[in-house]
N, C-alpha and C positions, 0 to 999 in steps of 0.2 A: 181213834176209838179202837180198844182191843176187842178182839172177836170173843164172844160168850160161847163156850164149847161145851158147857154141860149146864142145864137149868131144869127147874122143875115143870113138869108137863103133866096134863090129865089125860087119860085115855078116854076117846070119845067112840071108837069103834073096834071091835075085834072080828075080824073075817076069817071064817074057816078055810083051811087049806086043803084041797083034795088029797085023800090018801094018807093024810097026817093027822094023828090023834093027840099028841102031845105039845104041838105049837100052833100058833093063830098068827094073823096078820094084824099088827096094831097100828091105828091111826090115833093121832091125838088132836085136842082141841085148839084151834086157831094156828095149827101148825101143817105144812105140807110132807112132813117126814111119814115114813112108813118103816116099821121095824118087825121082823119076827121074834116073838116072845113066847114062852110057855103058857099053858092054859090054866096057870094059877092065877093070872092076871084077870082082872074084871074091868068092866066099863066103868068108868068115873074113879078108878085108882088113880092116886097121885104117885108119881114115879119121877125119877132123874133120867132125862133123856141125854145121852152123851153124842154128840156130831162125830161125823167121819172126820179123821185126821188128829183127832185128839190123843194125846199119849197120858195113859195112866201109870202111876208111879208103881214101882215093883213092892207089892205089900201081899201078905197072905190072903187078903180076901180077893185079890184079883188073879190068884194063881191059876183059875180054871180058863184064862184066857192065853195062858203060855204057849200052848201048842200052836195056836193058829196066829195070835197076835204079838208074841213077844219079838222085840227088835234089839239087836247087841248095838246097832249104830246109835239108836235114841235111848237105849238103856230104860225101856219102858214098853208098856203094852200099846201099841199103835191100833187105832179102831180104824177098820176099813169098811167098805161096801162088800157085801157078800150076797151071791144068788143062791137060792134054793128054792126046789119045787116050782121053778119058773119065776119066781119073787125076788125083788131086790129087798136087801135088808139094809137101811140107811143108818148105821149106827148100833148103839147099845143102849139097852133100858136097864137100870138097876133099881133096887128098892129104896124109897124115901128115908134117908137116915133119921134116927129118932131127934126128935126136937125142931123139925121143920115142917111139921105136920100143917101148922097155920101159915106158911109161906104162900104167897100167889104163885101163879103159873107164870113163868118166865124168870123167876128169882136164881139169880146167877150162882151155880154151885162149882164153878171152875176153880176158885180157890179153895174152896171147903174141901173138895176131892183132890187138891194138890195135882191138878192137870195140866199138862202143857200142850201148846201146839206143835203138830209137825209141819213146819214151813219150809221154805225154801232157803233158810239159812243154815249152813254147814255147821255142826258142832265146833269145828276148828276156827271158825271165823272169829276174830278178836277185835276189839275196838282199837281206834287210832291212839298210838303210844304217846305218852307225854314228851313233849319237846325237851331238848337238853337245858333250856331255862328254867323249864318248870320243875326238873328234876334236882337242878341246882338249889332253887328255892324250897323246895320240900324238905331236902337234906338239911338247909340251914334252920328251918322251922322245927325240924325234929330234934336238932343239935339242941336248940334254945326252948325246948319245951312249948313251942307256940303251936296251937291249934289253927291251922290255915284253911281259910273259907275261899274257894275260887269261884268264879263266875266265868264260864268260858262262853264266847260270843256263840249265839244260834245252838246251843246245847242245853237241854233241861231234861232230867230224869232219864238219863241215858241215851237220848235219841233228839232229834231235830226239835227244836222250840218253836219253829215257824212254819212246819209242814204237818202233814198228816201222813200216818202210815197206810199203806196199799193194803187193804183186804176188804174185797167187795162182799156184801151180804148175799147169800145164796136166796134164790126164789123161794124155796122151801119155808123159809122164814117170813115171806111177805105175801101170804095168801090173798091178802085185801086187795091185791092189785087186780084182781080178776073181776072185781065188784064193776057195775055198768058206768060208774062215775069216771073209771079210768080209761074206757074204750075210747079209742080215737086219739090218745094222748101221742104227740109226736115224739119218736124215740130213732136212735141209730143203733146199729149192732156191729159189733167187731169179733174177730176170732180170739179167744183167750189162748194165748201163748204159753207153753209150758217150760218155765225156766227158773230164775231167781229173780226177784225183785231188786230194782235198784234206785235209788234217788240221787240226782245231781242238782247243785243248787249254787246260785250266786246270791250269797245275803252280806249285808254289811261289809262289803268289800272283802269277803272271805269265800273261799270255793269249799263246798261240801261233797262228800261222797257218803252214801249211807245204804245198807243193806236193809232189810225189812226191819230188824231189830237192833242194828248196831251202827253207830257212826264209824266209819271206816277211815275218813280222810277230813282233816280240817285245817285250814291254813289261809294265809293272806292270798289274795288272788293272783297277785304278782309272783309270788313263790310258787303257786301251783302251775301257773303257766310255766315256769323254768323246769320244774320237776314232772310235770305229766304233760308231755308233748310227744309227736311222732317218733322223735329220733331217740328217745328214751323207752319205749314200749317194751323192747327185748331184754329189759336188764331184770328179770326175776321178779316181775309185778304179778299180784294176783288178779284175777279176772275183772275185778272192778276197776282197779286202777289201770288196767291193761286197756279196756276198752275206751276208758276216759283218754288215755295217753294216744291211743290209735286215732281216735276221732277228734283229737284236739280240743276236747271240751271246754277247760279253762278259758282258753284265748276265745274260742267263739262264742261262750256264754256272756263272758266280759263285754265283748264287742255288742252283742244284741242287747244286754242290759244297759248299756251307755245309749244304744239307738232308741230304746223305748223309755229310758229315764225311769227305770224301776228294776228291783230285784225280781227274780223268778226262780221257779222249781220246774224240772222235769222228771217224769218217773216212767219206768218202763221196765221190760222183761228182758233179762240177759241170757240168752240160750245158745246152746252150741255143745262141742264135744266136752264131756266129763260133768255136765249139768243135768241133773234129774235124768240120766240116761238118754238125753239128747233125742226126745221122741220126735223132734222135727227132722232129724236126720241131716242137721246144717254140717258143712265141713269145716267150719271155723265160728268163732265167736261172732253174735250179732246182737244188736241192741234194738229192740222195737219199743218205742213211746207210746203210751197209752194217756198219759195225764201230763198237762201244764197247769201251773198254778202260780198265782200273785200273791205272795205273803201280805200280811198287815205292814202297814208303816211301822208301827211300834213293835218291837221284838217283845216286849213284856205281855202285849196281848195278841200275838199272833197264835193260832191263825184266823182268830176273831177278825171279820172285816177282810180276810182274804177272799180270793175269788179262784174257782176252777175254770178252766176254758172250756169252751164248747169244742166241739170236733173241728169246727173251721178254724179255731184259734189254735188248736194242737197242730193242725196240718201247716199253718201259716209259721208256728215257731220250728218246726221241722223243716221245714223249707229253708228258713233263715239258716239253720245249723246244719244243713245237709245230712239229717237223720232220717231213719225209716219209722213209721208208725207202725202200730200193729195192723194185721190185714182188715181192712174195711169191708164189710158185707153189704148194707143197705142203710137207706133212710126209710123209714115206714111208719105206720101208726101201730099203737099197742092194740092189737085186735084178737090175740090169742084166746080163746075161748076158756081154756082151763091149764092147770100145770102139766097136763100130760101133753097137750098140744104145744106148749113151749119146749119141753123136753125133747120132743121129737125135732123141734127147729135147732136145737142144741148138738145134734148129731152131727157127724161129718168126719172128714178125713183132712190131715195136713198133707202138702203136695207131695210127699214121700209115701202116702197110703196109709199111714198110722193114724190111730183115733185121735182126733183132736180133743183138747181138754174141755172145750164148750165154748159159750159165747158170753160177753157182756153186752149189757143193754143200757143206753143212758138216755136221759131226756134230751131231744134234740132242739137245742136253744139257738139255733143259727148262728149268729156273731157274738151273741150276748154270752155272760157266764153261765155255767149250769146252776139250776136253782138247788137250793138247800134239801138235805135228805128229808125223805118221809119217814113215818114212823118205822124203826127196825132197820133202816138204811145206815150205811155208814159213809159220814163226810158229804155226800151230795146224792142227787136223784140218779141213782145207779145200782145196779145189781148184777150178779152173774147166775147163770144157769150152766151146771156141769152136765156133760155128756155120760149117760149111764155106761155105755160100751168102755169109755175111759175109766170110770171108777171101778168097774169088774177086771179092769186089765193091771192096776195098780199093783 
């Protein structure tokens, strides 16, 4: 499920800001976000709310953002958190475009406004190149005027067909969780590591590596074992292939897949030097696993029927593969009274003293799979709460 970055929202409240005559603090109906807006707005107005990390295209109507938001790296205007008058403004509010007045709250405006997400994929990351055989076939088809249709094992729509992308929903989009019926829900919490998302998989006798948005490696598992092993790590590999080689993942994952009698996926955060300014202060590349997933048997219908592992399942897989998990905090009940209490819980530091990105909270299912997502969640019963200190420090 792709994250919605811009959507229609209704202003539910406007709070005055001390000593400020031209701006107010806006809250929205059924959302936990708050944004500083000008006093031209009124309660009940429908607007477009744009989340932090969205990238607006370079267009004349967005030039007012250039001084504060323009990024050469992302070639657009990156929306960030901002603190003013002691308040944090989480995102941006724009007027509702003509023709959308009758659309409901939550209507996705991401594509309408040509918005992209600032994620952990470098713009330089490219997809896995075609094999020599595929190049030869493509050349002959072109020469003969034949339109070639290909079906690559495990790949659909530019990404993995049998897995889910990793993008936790923010607590601000799930205000209903603070209702009484959710109090006492068993959950576990982990530290959110700040790096690049990576997916490794054994599926249909193939090995895969994918960043959040791009398939970087796809090949028969036996070939992957030859190409990605500790002896070949230093031969100019990118970080994704380098960590796979260093940890000998194709061989270890094949062995575990055979032992369990089924294909599986692990997803984690790749952290270290040259990645997101290395906020954790790591001396070298490290992989921290946060997901284990068993795809459906039929590739045509995956991930329908697949299952996400519980924390016990994740730690069991990591133990078998000799991998680290993301730092575990605790098992507990969901008993935070409100969003402010949960955001206070998300505050904290990495071991090197820098502000951590936040926490991830998931349903604690013991040894069984994690339940399906509730309304607004992505993939499973899980969400993230970002540390405000981290937001302001970006």
